[in-house]
PyMOL Python script that loads the backbone (N, CA, C, O; Angstrom):
from pymol import cmd

cmd.read_pdbstr("""\
ATOM      1  N   MET A   1       6.889  -2.908 -40.151  1.00  0.00           N
ATOM      2  CA  MET A   1       6.095  -3.372 -38.854  1.00  0.00           C
ATOM      3  C   MET A   1       7.525  -3.759 -37.637  1.00  0.00           C
ATOM      4  O   MET A   1       7.497  -3.306 -36.493  1.00  0.00           O
ATOM      5  N   ARG A   2       8.485  -4.491 -38.058  1.00  0.00           N
ATOM      6  CA  ARG A   2       9.335  -5.199 -37.289  1.00  0.00           C
ATOM      7  C   ARG A   2      10.197  -4.390 -36.785  1.00  0.00           C
ATOM      8  O   ARG A   2      10.546  -4.490 -35.609  1.00  0.00           O
ATOM      9  N   GLN A   3      10.705  -3.396 -37.670  1.00  0.00           N
ATOM     10  CA  GLN A   3      11.571  -2.055 -37.123  1.00  0.00           C
ATOM     11  C   GLN A   3      10.868  -1.408 -36.083  1.00  0.00           C
ATOM     12  O   GLN A   3      11.589  -0.658 -35.426  1.00  0.00           O
ATOM     13  N   LEU A   4       9.732  -1.459 -35.739  1.00  0.00           N
ATOM     14  CA  LEU A   4       8.921  -0.541 -34.954  1.00  0.00           C
ATOM     15  C   LEU A   4       8.662  -0.942 -33.624  1.00  0.00           C
ATOM     16  O   LEU A   4       8.478  -0.255 -32.619  1.00  0.00           O
ATOM     17  N   LEU A   5       8.681  -2.414 -33.816  1.00  0.00           N
ATOM     18  CA  LEU A   5       8.284  -3.680 -32.576  1.00  0.00           C
ATOM     19  C   LEU A   5       9.805  -3.863 -31.758  1.00  0.00           C
ATOM     20  O   LEU A   5       9.853  -4.016 -30.537  1.00  0.00           O
ATOM     21  N   ARG A   6      11.235  -3.815 -32.781  1.00  0.00           N
ATOM     22  CA  ARG A   6      12.146  -3.467 -32.146  1.00  0.00           C
ATOM     23  C   ARG A   6      12.583  -2.272 -31.539  1.00  0.00           C
ATOM     24  O   ARG A   6      13.436  -2.217 -30.653  1.00  0.00           O
ATOM     25  N   SER A   7      11.951  -1.271 -32.056  1.00  0.00           N
ATOM     26  CA  SER A   7      12.110   0.155 -31.504  1.00  0.00           C
ATOM     27  C   SER A   7      12.100  -0.186 -30.111  1.00  0.00           C
ATOM     28  O   SER A   7      12.934  -0.406 -29.233  1.00  0.00           O
ATOM     29  N   LEU A   8      10.026  -0.128 -30.305  1.00  0.00           N
ATOM     30  CA  LEU A   8       9.686  -0.662 -28.873  1.00  0.00           C
ATOM     31  C   LEU A   8      10.336  -1.211 -27.519  1.00  0.00           C
ATOM     32  O   LEU A   8      10.358  -0.757 -26.375  1.00  0.00           O
ATOM     33  N   PHE A   9      10.724  -2.071 -27.954  1.00  0.00           N
ATOM     34  CA  PHE A   9      11.493  -3.224 -27.573  1.00  0.00           C
ATOM     35  C   PHE A   9      12.665  -2.806 -26.791  1.00  0.00           C
ATOM     36  O   PHE A   9      12.946  -3.285 -25.692  1.00  0.00           O
ATOM     37  N   ILE A  10      13.607  -1.533 -27.636  1.00  0.00           N
ATOM     38  CA  ILE A  10      14.676  -1.289 -26.778  1.00  0.00           C
ATOM     39  C   ILE A  10      14.413  -0.230 -26.201  1.00  0.00           C
ATOM     40  O   ILE A  10      15.241   0.179 -25.387  1.00  0.00           O
ATOM     41  N   LEU A  11      13.440   0.384 -26.389  1.00  0.00           N
ATOM     42  CA  LEU A  11      12.748   1.870 -25.453  1.00  0.00           C
ATOM     43  C   LEU A  11      12.093   0.985 -23.844  1.00  0.00           C
ATOM     44  O   LEU A  11      12.035   1.359 -22.673  1.00  0.00           O
ATOM     45  N   ALA A  12      11.786   0.006 -24.376  1.00  0.00           N
ATOM     46  CA  ALA A  12      11.338  -0.562 -23.108  1.00  0.00           C
ATOM     47  C   ALA A  12      11.840  -0.745 -22.202  1.00  0.00           C
ATOM     48  O   ALA A  12      11.345  -0.611 -21.083  1.00  0.00           O
ATOM     49  N   GLY A  13      13.743  -1.352 -22.636  1.00  0.00           N
ATOM     50  CA  GLY A  13      14.772  -2.182 -21.941  1.00  0.00           C
ATOM     51  C   GLY A  13      15.373  -0.984 -21.321  1.00  0.00           C
ATOM     52  O   GLY A  13      16.283  -1.152 -20.510  1.00  0.00           O
ATOM     53  N   LEU A  14      14.795   0.709 -21.732  1.00  0.00           N
ATOM     54  CA  LEU A  14      15.619   1.421 -20.784  1.00  0.00           C
ATOM     55  C   LEU A  14      14.927   2.181 -20.316  1.00  0.00           C
ATOM     56  O   LEU A  14      15.528   3.203 -19.985  1.00  0.00           O
ATOM     57  N   LEU A  15      13.483   2.187 -20.032  1.00  0.00           N
ATOM     58  CA  LEU A  15      13.029   3.135 -19.486  1.00  0.00           C
ATOM     59  C   LEU A  15      12.987   2.229 -17.814  1.00  0.00           C
ATOM     60  O   LEU A  15      11.986   2.680 -17.258  1.00  0.00           O
ATOM     61  N   PRO A  16      13.522   1.401 -17.064  1.00  0.00           N
ATOM     62  CA  PRO A  16      13.440   1.099 -16.261  1.00  0.00           C
ATOM     63  C   PRO A  16      14.755   1.407 -15.437  1.00  0.00           C
ATOM     64  O   PRO A  16      14.748   1.092 -14.247  1.00  0.00           O
ATOM     65  N   ALA A  17      16.298   2.215 -16.174  1.00  0.00           N
ATOM     66  CA  ALA A  17      17.231   2.450 -15.801  1.00  0.00           C
ATOM     67  C   ALA A  17      17.277   4.060 -15.362  1.00  0.00           C
ATOM     68  O   ALA A  17      18.388   4.580 -15.266  1.00  0.00           O
ATOM     69  N   GLY A  18      15.920   4.962 -15.057  1.00  0.00           N
ATOM     70  CA  GLY A  18      15.406   6.089 -14.661  1.00  0.00           C
ATOM     71  C   GLY A  18      14.855   5.721 -13.113  1.00  0.00           C
ATOM     72  O   GLY A  18      14.182   6.495 -12.432  1.00  0.00           O
ATOM     73  N   CYS A  19      15.303   4.317 -12.685  1.00  0.00           N
ATOM     74  CA  CYS A  19      14.172   3.854 -11.506  1.00  0.00           C
ATOM     75  C   CYS A  19      15.399   3.814 -10.705  1.00  0.00           C
ATOM     76  O   CYS A  19      15.141   3.100  -9.736  1.00  0.00           O
ATOM     77  N   GLN A  20      16.884   4.329 -10.620  1.00  0.00           N
ATOM     78  CA  GLN A  20      17.878   3.959  -9.553  1.00  0.00           C
ATOM     79  C   GLN A  20      18.119   4.317  -8.526  1.00  0.00           C
ATOM     80  O   GLN A  20      19.264   4.164  -8.102  1.00  0.00           O
ATOM     81  N   HIS A  21      17.264   4.848  -7.846  1.00  0.00           N
ATOM     82  CA  HIS A  21      17.674   5.810  -6.867  1.00  0.00           C
ATOM     83  C   HIS A  21      17.871   4.837  -5.749  1.00  0.00           C
ATOM     84  O   HIS A  21      17.227   3.802  -5.578  1.00  0.00           O
ATOM     85  N   THR A  22      18.911   5.334  -4.958  1.00  0.00           N
ATOM     86  CA  THR A  22      19.828   4.730  -3.814  1.00  0.00           C
ATOM     87  C   THR A  22      18.861   4.835  -2.205  1.00  0.00           C
ATOM     88  O   THR A  22      19.086   4.289  -1.125  1.00  0.00           O
ATOM     89  N   HIS A  23      18.101   5.476  -2.495  1.00  0.00           N
ATOM     90  CA  HIS A  23      17.564   6.365  -0.950  1.00  0.00           C
ATOM     91  C   HIS A  23      16.620   6.179  -1.612  1.00  0.00           C
ATOM     92  O   HIS A  23      16.645   5.738  -2.760  1.00  0.00           O
ATOM     93  N   SER A  24      15.334   6.588  -0.782  1.00  0.00           N
ATOM     94  CA  SER A  24      13.805   7.160  -0.442  1.00  0.00           C
ATOM     95  C   SER A  24      14.308   8.334   0.080  1.00  0.00           C
ATOM     96  O   SER A  24      15.164   8.202   0.954  1.00  0.00           O
ATOM     97  N   PRO A  25      13.877   9.823  -0.351  1.00  0.00           N
ATOM     98  CA  PRO A  25      13.708  11.098   0.581  1.00  0.00           C
ATOM     99  C   PRO A  25      13.169  11.153   1.555  1.00  0.00           C
ATOM    100  O   PRO A  25      11.959  11.365   1.472  1.00  0.00           O
ATOM    101  N   THR A  26      13.622  11.033   2.594  1.00  0.00           N
ATOM    102  CA  THR A  26      12.735  11.347   3.661  1.00  0.00           C
ATOM    103  C   THR A  26      13.343  12.424   4.421  1.00  0.00           C
ATOM    104  O   THR A  26      14.542  12.695   4.494  1.00  0.00           O
ATOM    105  N   VAL A  27      11.787  13.340   5.303  1.00  0.00           N
ATOM    106  CA  VAL A  27      12.857  13.925   6.417  1.00  0.00           C
ATOM    107  C   VAL A  27      12.597  13.732   7.827  1.00  0.00           C
ATOM    108  O   VAL A  27      11.618  13.106   8.234  1.00  0.00           O
ATOM    109  N   ASP A  28      13.385  14.217   8.507  1.00  0.00           N
ATOM    110  CA  ASP A  28      13.471  13.936  10.021  1.00  0.00           C
ATOM    111  C   ASP A  28      12.941  14.744  10.902  1.00  0.00           C
ATOM    112  O   ASP A  28      13.443  15.835  11.171  1.00  0.00           O
ATOM    113  N   ILE A  29      11.699  14.219  11.528  1.00  0.00           N
ATOM    114  CA  ILE A  29      11.109  15.659  12.361  1.00  0.00           C
ATOM    115  C   ILE A  29      10.850  15.060  13.556  1.00  0.00           C
ATOM    116  O   ILE A  29       9.976  14.197  13.640  1.00  0.00           O
ATOM    117  N   LEU A  30      11.676  15.503  14.747  1.00  0.00           N
ATOM    118  CA  LEU A  30      11.745  15.036  16.070  1.00  0.00           C
ATOM    119  C   LEU A  30      12.223  13.554  16.294  1.00  0.00           C
ATOM    120  O   LEU A  30      11.789  12.662  17.022  1.00  0.00           O
ATOM    121  N   GLY A  31      13.177  13.606  15.487  1.00  0.00           N
ATOM    122  CA  GLY A  31      13.464  11.693  15.885  1.00  0.00           C
ATOM    123  C   GLY A  31      12.837  10.568  14.473  1.00  0.00           C
ATOM    124  O   GLY A  31      13.501   9.660  13.975  1.00  0.00           O
ATOM    125  N   SER A  32      11.592  10.915  14.120  1.00  0.00           N
ATOM    126  CA  SER A  32      11.136  10.108  13.113  1.00  0.00           C
ATOM    127  C   SER A  32      11.180  10.438  12.201  1.00  0.00           C
ATOM    128  O   SER A  32      11.152  11.640  11.940  1.00  0.00           O
ATOM    129  N   TYR A  33      11.281   9.371  11.187  1.00  0.00           N
ATOM    130  CA  TYR A  33      11.460   9.502   9.487  1.00  0.00           C
ATOM    131  C   TYR A  33      10.130   9.822   9.002  1.00  0.00           C
ATOM    132  O   TYR A  33       9.324   9.099   9.587  1.00  0.00           O
ATOM    133  N   PHE A  34       9.390  10.841   7.928  1.00  0.00           N
ATOM    134  CA  PHE A  34       8.242  11.007   7.313  1.00  0.00           C
ATOM    135  C   PHE A  34       8.649  10.723   6.049  1.00  0.00           C
ATOM    136  O   PHE A  34       9.874  10.677   5.935  1.00  0.00           O
ATOM    137  N   PRO A  35       7.817  10.451   4.743  1.00  0.00           N
ATOM    138  CA  PRO A  35       8.769  10.111   3.403  1.00  0.00           C
ATOM    139  C   PRO A  35       8.035  11.507   3.245  1.00  0.00           C
ATOM    140  O   PRO A  35       6.914  11.787   3.670  1.00  0.00           O
ATOM    141  N   ALA A  36       8.952  12.363   2.504  1.00  0.00           N
ATOM    142  CA  ALA A  36       9.295  13.503   2.040  1.00  0.00           C
ATOM    143  C   ALA A  36       7.618  14.193   0.854  1.00  0.00           C
ATOM    144  O   ALA A  36       7.366  15.391   0.723  1.00  0.00           O
ATOM    145  N   TRP A  37       6.927  13.247   0.312  1.00  0.00           N
ATOM    146  CA  TRP A  37       6.119  13.500  -0.572  1.00  0.00           C
ATOM    147  C   TRP A  37       4.687  13.319   0.682  1.00  0.00           C
ATOM    148  O   TRP A  37       3.813  12.669   0.108  1.00  0.00           O
ATOM    149  N   ILE A  38       4.297  13.634   1.925  1.00  0.00           N
ATOM    150  CA  ILE A  38       3.946  13.680   2.694  1.00  0.00           C
ATOM    151  C   ILE A  38       4.053  14.888   3.481  1.00  0.00           C
ATOM    152  O   ILE A  38       3.034  15.147   4.122  1.00  0.00           O
ATOM    153  N   ILE A  39       5.139  15.798   3.618  1.00  0.00           N
ATOM    154  CA  ILE A  39       5.057  16.883   3.976  1.00  0.00           C
ATOM    155  C   ILE A  39       4.661  17.998   2.964  1.00  0.00           C
ATOM    156  O   ILE A  39       3.941  18.975   3.168  1.00  0.00           O
ATOM    157  N   CYS A  40       5.607  17.440   1.278  1.00  0.00           N
ATOM    158  CA  CYS A  40       5.081  18.084  -0.140  1.00  0.00           C
ATOM    159  C   CYS A  40       3.491  18.797   0.013  1.00  0.00           C
ATOM    160  O   CYS A  40       3.188  19.990   0.043  1.00  0.00           O
ATOM    161  N   ILE A  41       2.639  17.600   0.095  1.00  0.00           N
ATOM    162  CA  ILE A  41       1.218  17.605  -0.067  1.00  0.00           C
ATOM    163  C   ILE A  41       0.802  18.630   1.512  1.00  0.00           C
ATOM    164  O   ILE A  41       0.051  19.604   1.564  1.00  0.00           O
ATOM    165  N   ILE A  42       1.479  18.076   2.499  1.00  0.00           N
ATOM    166  CA  ILE A  42       1.049  18.968   3.828  1.00  0.00           C
ATOM    167  C   ILE A  42       1.294  20.265   3.069  1.00  0.00           C
ATOM    168  O   ILE A  42       0.275  20.941   2.928  1.00  0.00           O
ATOM    169  N   ILE A  43       2.444  20.783   2.533  1.00  0.00           N
ATOM    170  CA  ILE A  43       2.670  22.157   2.048  1.00  0.00           C
ATOM    171  C   ILE A  43       1.800  22.682   0.933  1.00  0.00           C
ATOM    172  O   ILE A  43       1.312  23.811   0.870  1.00  0.00           O
ATOM    173  N   GLY A  44       1.698  21.857   0.202  1.00  0.00           N
ATOM    174  CA  GLY A  44       0.960  22.367  -0.915  1.00  0.00           C
ATOM    175  C   GLY A  44      -0.745  22.548  -0.569  1.00  0.00           C
ATOM    176  O   GLY A  44      -1.458  23.115  -1.397  1.00  0.00           O
ATOM    177  N   LEU A  45      -1.316  22.017   0.713  1.00  0.00           N
ATOM    178  CA  LEU A  45      -2.325  21.674   1.125  1.00  0.00           C
ATOM    179  C   LEU A  45      -2.458  23.881   1.712  1.00  0.00           C
ATOM    180  O   LEU A  45      -3.237  24.799   1.454  1.00  0.00           O
ATOM    181  N   VAL A  46      -1.349  23.737   2.437  1.00  0.00           N
ATOM    182  CA  VAL A  46      -1.654  24.676   3.364  1.00  0.00           C
ATOM    183  C   VAL A  46      -1.501  26.432   2.176  1.00  0.00           C
ATOM    184  O   VAL A  46      -2.323  27.342   2.065  1.00  0.00           O
ATOM    185  N   MET A  47      -0.404  26.299   1.645  1.00  0.00           N
ATOM    186  CA  MET A  47      -0.452  26.919   0.320  1.00  0.00           C
ATOM    187  C   MET A  47      -1.375  27.546  -0.424  1.00  0.00           C
ATOM    188  O   MET A  47      -1.459  28.737  -0.721  1.00  0.00           O
ATOM    189  N   THR A  48      -2.589  25.929  -0.910  1.00  0.00           N
ATOM    190  CA  THR A  48      -3.781  26.358  -1.752  1.00  0.00           C
ATOM    191  C   THR A  48      -4.466  26.717  -0.826  1.00  0.00           C
ATOM    192  O   THR A  48      -5.177  27.451  -1.512  1.00  0.00           O
ATOM    193  N   VAL A  49      -4.994  26.864   0.469  1.00  0.00           N
ATOM    194  CA  VAL A  49      -5.490  27.262   1.606  1.00  0.00           C
ATOM    195  C   VAL A  49      -5.039  29.279   1.487  1.00  0.00           C
ATOM    196  O   VAL A  49      -5.786  30.236   1.283  1.00  0.00           O
ATOM    197  N   ILE A  50      -4.135  29.240   1.629  1.00  0.00           N
ATOM    198  CA  ILE A  50      -3.465  30.859   1.637  1.00  0.00           C
ATOM    199  C   ILE A  50      -3.748  31.672   0.119  1.00  0.00           C
ATOM    200  O   ILE A  50      -3.963  32.877  -0.011  1.00  0.00           O
ATOM    201  N   ALA A  51      -3.686  30.742  -0.861  1.00  0.00           N
ATOM    202  CA  ALA A  51      -4.040  31.183  -1.953  1.00  0.00           C
ATOM    203  C   ALA A  51      -5.814  31.368  -2.113  1.00  0.00           C
ATOM    204  O   ALA A  51      -6.420  32.312  -2.620  1.00  0.00           O
ATOM    205  N   ARG A  52      -6.226  30.432  -1.649  1.00  0.00           N
ATOM    206  CA  ARG A  52      -7.827  30.825  -1.636  1.00  0.00           C
ATOM    207  C   ARG A  52      -8.161  31.977  -0.832  1.00  0.00           C
ATOM    208  O   ARG A  52      -8.967  32.814  -1.238  1.00  0.00           O
ATOM    209  N   GLN A  53      -7.576  32.067   0.304  1.00  0.00           N
ATOM    210  CA  GLN A  53      -7.842  33.253   1.043  1.00  0.00           C
ATOM    211  C   GLN A  53      -7.268  34.854   0.231  1.00  0.00           C
ATOM    212  O   GLN A  53      -7.803  35.937   0.468  1.00  0.00           O
ATOM    213  N   VAL A  54      -6.327  34.703  -0.539  1.00  0.00           N
ATOM    214  CA  VAL A  54      -5.569  36.272  -1.257  1.00  0.00           C
ATOM    215  C   VAL A  54      -6.668  35.858  -2.406  1.00  0.00           C
ATOM    216  O   VAL A  54      -6.669  36.834  -3.157  1.00  0.00           O
ATOM    217  N   PHE A  55      -7.625  34.877  -2.927  1.00  0.00           N
ATOM    218  CA  PHE A  55      -8.473  34.747  -3.909  1.00  0.00           C
ATOM    219  C   PHE A  55      -9.990  35.751  -3.190  1.00  0.00           C
ATOM    220  O   PHE A  55     -11.007  36.166  -3.746  1.00  0.00           O
ATOM    221  N   ILE A  56      -9.760  35.795  -2.505  1.00  0.00           N
ATOM    222  CA  ILE A  56     -11.380  36.099  -1.760  1.00  0.00           C
ATOM    223  C   ILE A  56     -11.382  37.517  -1.851  1.00  0.00           C
ATOM    224  O   ILE A  56     -12.090  38.311  -2.471  1.00  0.00           O
ATOM    225  N   GLY A  57      -9.937  37.699  -0.699  1.00  0.00           N
ATOM    226  CA  GLY A  57      -9.729  39.031  -0.526  1.00  0.00           C
ATOM    227  C   GLY A  57      -9.746  40.137  -1.811  1.00  0.00           C
ATOM    228  O   GLY A  57     -10.216  41.272  -1.733  1.00  0.00           O
ATOM    229  N   PHE A  58      -9.067  39.485  -3.114  1.00  0.00           N
ATOM    230  CA  PHE A  58      -9.414  39.992  -3.761  1.00  0.00           C
ATOM    231  C   PHE A  58     -10.504  40.259  -5.158  1.00  0.00           C
ATOM    232  O   PHE A  58     -10.503  40.784  -6.272  1.00  0.00           O
ATOM    233  N   LYS A  59     -11.416  39.482  -4.200  1.00  0.00           N
ATOM    234  CA  LYS A  59     -13.075  38.608  -5.042  1.00  0.00           C
ATOM    235  C   LYS A  59     -12.766  38.678  -6.443  1.00  0.00           C
ATOM    236  O   LYS A  59     -13.046  39.492  -7.323  1.00  0.00           O
ATOM    237  N   LEU A  60     -11.950  37.334  -6.406  1.00  0.00           N
ATOM    238  CA  LEU A  60     -11.504  36.884  -7.522  1.00  0.00           C
ATOM    239  C   LEU A  60     -12.159  35.411  -7.618  1.00  0.00           C
ATOM    240  O   LEU A  60     -12.381  34.869  -8.701  1.00  0.00           O
ATOM    241  N   ALA A  61     -12.410  34.890  -6.513  1.00  0.00           N
ATOM    242  CA  ALA A  61     -12.691  33.412  -5.887  1.00  0.00           C
ATOM    243  C   ALA A  61     -14.578  33.412  -6.730  1.00  0.00           C
ATOM    244  O   ALA A  61     -15.233  32.371  -6.794  1.00  0.00           O
ATOM    245  N   ARG A  62     -14.923  34.299  -7.078  1.00  0.00           N
ATOM    246  CA  ARG A  62     -16.331  34.121  -7.807  1.00  0.00           C
ATOM    247  C   ARG A  62     -16.008  33.450  -9.338  1.00  0.00           C
ATOM    248  O   ARG A  62     -16.444  32.423  -9.859  1.00  0.00           O
ATOM    249  N   HIS A  63     -15.200  34.320  -9.753  1.00  0.00           N
ATOM    250  CA  HIS A  63     -15.024  33.971 -11.357  1.00  0.00           C
ATOM    251  C   HIS A  63     -14.028  32.085 -11.453  1.00  0.00           C
ATOM    252  O   HIS A  63     -13.921  31.388 -12.463  1.00  0.00           O
ATOM    253  N   LEU A  64     -13.599  31.842 -10.343  1.00  0.00           N
ATOM    254  CA  LEU A  64     -12.975  30.638 -10.633  1.00  0.00           C
ATOM    255  C   LEU A  64     -13.615  29.119 -10.659  1.00  0.00           C
ATOM    256  O   LEU A  64     -13.618  28.238  -9.800  1.00  0.00           O
ATOM    257  N   ARG A  65     -14.165  29.170 -12.012  1.00  0.00           N
ATOM    258  CA  ARG A  65     -15.380  27.911 -11.960  1.00  0.00           C
ATOM    259  C   ARG A  65     -14.703  27.069 -12.789  1.00  0.00           C
ATOM    260  O   ARG A  65     -14.066  27.473 -13.762  1.00  0.00           O
ATOM    261  N   PRO A  66     -14.825  25.588 -12.376  1.00  0.00           N
ATOM    262  CA  PRO A  66     -15.268  25.164 -11.505  1.00  0.00           C
ATOM    263  C   PRO A  66     -14.769  25.339 -10.564  1.00  0.00           C
ATOM    264  O   PRO A  66     -13.760  25.995 -10.820  1.00  0.00           O
ATOM    265  N   ALA A  67     -14.844  25.136  -9.459  1.00  0.00           N
ATOM    266  CA  ALA A  67     -13.972  25.590  -8.082  1.00  0.00           C
ATOM    267  C   ALA A  67     -13.091  24.555  -7.528  1.00  0.00           C
ATOM    268  O   ALA A  67     -11.954  24.650  -7.066  1.00  0.00           O
ATOM    269  N   PRO A  68     -13.886  23.522  -7.679  1.00  0.00           N
ATOM    270  CA  PRO A  68     -12.851  22.023  -6.630  1.00  0.00           C
ATOM    271  C   PRO A  68     -11.948  21.550  -8.053  1.00  0.00           C
ATOM    272  O   PRO A  68     -11.083  20.674  -8.049  1.00  0.00           O
ATOM    273  N   ALA A  69     -12.315  22.236  -9.075  1.00  0.00           N
ATOM    274  CA  ALA A  69     -11.096  21.868 -10.313  1.00  0.00           C
ATOM    275  C   ALA A  69      -9.752  22.788  -9.706  1.00  0.00           C
ATOM    276  O   ALA A  69      -8.745  22.392  -9.119  1.00  0.00           O
ATOM    277  N   VAL A  70     -10.069  23.829 -10.000  1.00  0.00           N
ATOM    278  CA  VAL A  70      -9.263  24.960  -9.883  1.00  0.00           C
ATOM    279  C   VAL A  70      -8.725  24.620  -8.679  1.00  0.00           C
ATOM    280  O   VAL A  70      -7.561  24.418  -9.026  1.00  0.00           O
ATOM    281  N   TYR A  71      -8.756  24.427  -7.578  1.00  0.00           N
ATOM    282  CA  TYR A  71      -8.016  24.253  -6.240  1.00  0.00           C
ATOM    283  C   TYR A  71      -7.152  22.989  -6.226  1.00  0.00           C
ATOM    284  O   TYR A  71      -6.008  22.902  -5.779  1.00  0.00           O
ATOM    285  N   LEU A  72      -8.086  21.763  -6.940  1.00  0.00           N
ATOM    286  CA  LEU A  72      -7.250  20.503  -6.862  1.00  0.00           C
ATOM    287  C   LEU A  72      -5.738  21.031  -7.776  1.00  0.00           C
ATOM    288  O   LEU A  72      -4.638  21.159  -7.239  1.00  0.00           O
ATOM    289  N   CYS A  73      -6.063  21.306  -9.402  1.00  0.00           N
ATOM    290  CA  CYS A  73      -4.724  22.030  -9.784  1.00  0.00           C
ATOM    291  C   CYS A  73      -4.145  22.682  -9.236  1.00  0.00           C
ATOM    292  O   CYS A  73      -2.987  22.313  -9.430  1.00  0.00           O
ATOM    293  N   LEU A  74      -4.147  23.841  -8.343  1.00  0.00           N
ATOM    294  CA  LEU A  74      -2.905  24.410  -7.872  1.00  0.00           C
ATOM    295  C   LEU A  74      -2.763  24.255  -7.123  1.00  0.00           C
ATOM    296  O   LEU A  74      -2.150  25.193  -6.613  1.00  0.00           O
ATOM    297  N   MET A  75      -3.087  22.943  -6.004  1.00  0.00           N
ATOM    298  CA  MET A  75      -2.734  22.165  -5.055  1.00  0.00           C
ATOM    299  C   MET A  75      -0.953  20.888  -5.258  1.00  0.00           C
ATOM    300  O   MET A  75       0.180  20.686  -4.821  1.00  0.00           O
ATOM    301  N   ILE A  76      -2.345  20.279  -6.591  1.00  0.00           N
ATOM    302  CA  ILE A  76      -0.894  19.256  -6.818  1.00  0.00           C
ATOM    303  C   ILE A  76       0.166  20.282  -7.982  1.00  0.00           C
ATOM    304  O   ILE A  76       0.937  19.597  -8.655  1.00  0.00           O
ATOM    305  N   CYS A  77       0.219  21.643  -8.199  1.00  0.00           N
ATOM    306  CA  CYS A  77       0.971  23.190  -8.741  1.00  0.00           C
ATOM    307  C   CYS A  77       2.186  23.042  -7.446  1.00  0.00           C
ATOM    308  O   CYS A  77       3.280  22.516  -7.245  1.00  0.00           O
ATOM    309  N   PHE A  78       1.116  23.931  -6.724  1.00  0.00           N
ATOM    310  CA  PHE A  78       2.219  24.091  -5.369  1.00  0.00           C
ATOM    311  C   PHE A  78       2.849  22.514  -4.592  1.00  0.00           C
ATOM    312  O   PHE A  78       3.789  22.471  -3.800  1.00  0.00           O
ATOM    313  N   THR A  79       2.085  21.389  -5.052  1.00  0.00           N
ATOM    314  CA  THR A  79       3.119  20.385  -4.017  1.00  0.00           C
ATOM    315  C   THR A  79       4.080  19.822  -4.739  1.00  0.00           C
ATOM    316  O   THR A  79       5.108  19.467  -4.163  1.00  0.00           O
ATOM    317  N   LEU A  80       3.900  19.601  -6.373  1.00  0.00           N
ATOM    318  CA  LEU A  80       5.264  19.604  -7.253  1.00  0.00           C
ATOM    319  C   LEU A  80       6.295  20.675  -7.538  1.00  0.00           C
ATOM    320  O   LEU A  80       7.510  20.575  -7.709  1.00  0.00           O
ATOM    321  N   THR A  81       5.359  21.900  -7.545  1.00  0.00           N
ATOM    322  CA  THR A  81       6.831  22.788  -7.035  1.00  0.00           C
ATOM    323  C   THR A  81       7.707  22.725  -5.711  1.00  0.00           C
ATOM    324  O   THR A  81       8.876  23.112  -5.685  1.00  0.00           O
ATOM    325  N   VAL A  82       7.075  22.234  -4.681  1.00  0.00           N
ATOM    326  CA  VAL A  82       7.711  22.535  -3.516  1.00  0.00           C
ATOM    327  C   VAL A  82       8.833  20.488  -3.324  1.00  0.00           C
ATOM    328  O   VAL A  82       9.862  20.268  -2.684  1.00  0.00           O
ATOM    329  N   TRP A  83       8.066  19.590  -4.099  1.00  0.00           N
ATOM    330  CA  TRP A  83       9.042  18.820  -4.265  1.00  0.00           C
ATOM    331  C   TRP A  83      10.097  18.807  -5.138  1.00  0.00           C
ATOM    332  O   TRP A  83      11.058  18.038  -5.111  1.00  0.00           O
ATOM    333  N   LEU A  84       9.859  19.760  -5.975  1.00  0.00           N
ATOM    334  CA  LEU A  84      11.232  20.333  -7.306  1.00  0.00           C
ATOM    335  C   LEU A  84      12.218  21.061  -6.090  1.00  0.00           C
ATOM    336  O   LEU A  84      13.395  20.783  -5.862  1.00  0.00           O
ATOM    337  N   ILE A  85      11.433  21.998  -5.441  1.00  0.00           N
ATOM    338  CA  ILE A  85      12.544  22.710  -5.045  1.00  0.00           C
ATOM    339  C   ILE A  85      13.595  22.515  -3.702  1.00  0.00           C
ATOM    340  O   ILE A  85      14.635  23.126  -3.458  1.00  0.00           O
ATOM    341  N   PHE A  86      12.974  21.514  -2.991  1.00  0.00           N
ATOM    342  CA  PHE A  86      13.478  20.699  -2.231  1.00  0.00           C
ATOM    343  C   PHE A  86      13.915  19.354  -2.276  1.00  0.00           C
ATOM    344  O   PHE A  86      14.814  19.045  -1.494  1.00  0.00           O
ATOM    345  N   PHE A  87      13.402  18.387  -3.132  1.00  0.00           N
ATOM    346  CA  PHE A  87      14.179  17.431  -3.165  1.00  0.00           C
ATOM    347  C   PHE A  87      14.577  16.640  -4.770  1.00  0.00           C
ATOM    348  O   PHE A  87      14.697  15.440  -5.016  1.00  0.00           O
ATOM    349  N   LYS A  88      14.695  17.671  -5.558  1.00  0.00           N
ATOM    350  CA  LYS A  88      15.027  17.482  -7.072  1.00  0.00           C
ATOM    351  C   LYS A  88      16.346  16.578  -7.056  1.00  0.00           C
ATOM    352  O   LYS A  88      16.433  15.805  -8.011  1.00  0.00           O
ATOM    353  N   ASN A  89      17.418  16.551  -6.092  1.00  0.00           N
ATOM    354  CA  ASN A  89      18.741  15.242  -6.055  1.00  0.00           C
ATOM    355  C   ASN A  89      18.191  14.212  -7.252  1.00  0.00           C
ATOM    356  O   ASN A  89      18.823  13.193  -7.530  1.00  0.00           O
TER     357      ASN A  89
END
""", "prot")
cmd.dss("prot")
cmd.show_as("cartoon", "prot")
cmd.util.cbc("prot")
cmd.orient("prot")
């Protein structure tokens, strides 16, 4: 039990080491700086709307149940993919 607690304390001490970024990712749009996560969410939303239109075009939308959960997960997937592609530094 003591060994487990010691290991947990060491792990808890090492976890904050990954939080040492020197800058926050921002995007300059017309002279204003926007947080990158806002841009990624907007792109993810647009890509989800496009994917929904493609699903409707191929008549697949009626088979996606529960639809709100499917589209929410799709938006999260697109948003995180955009973040990894453009801001993975």
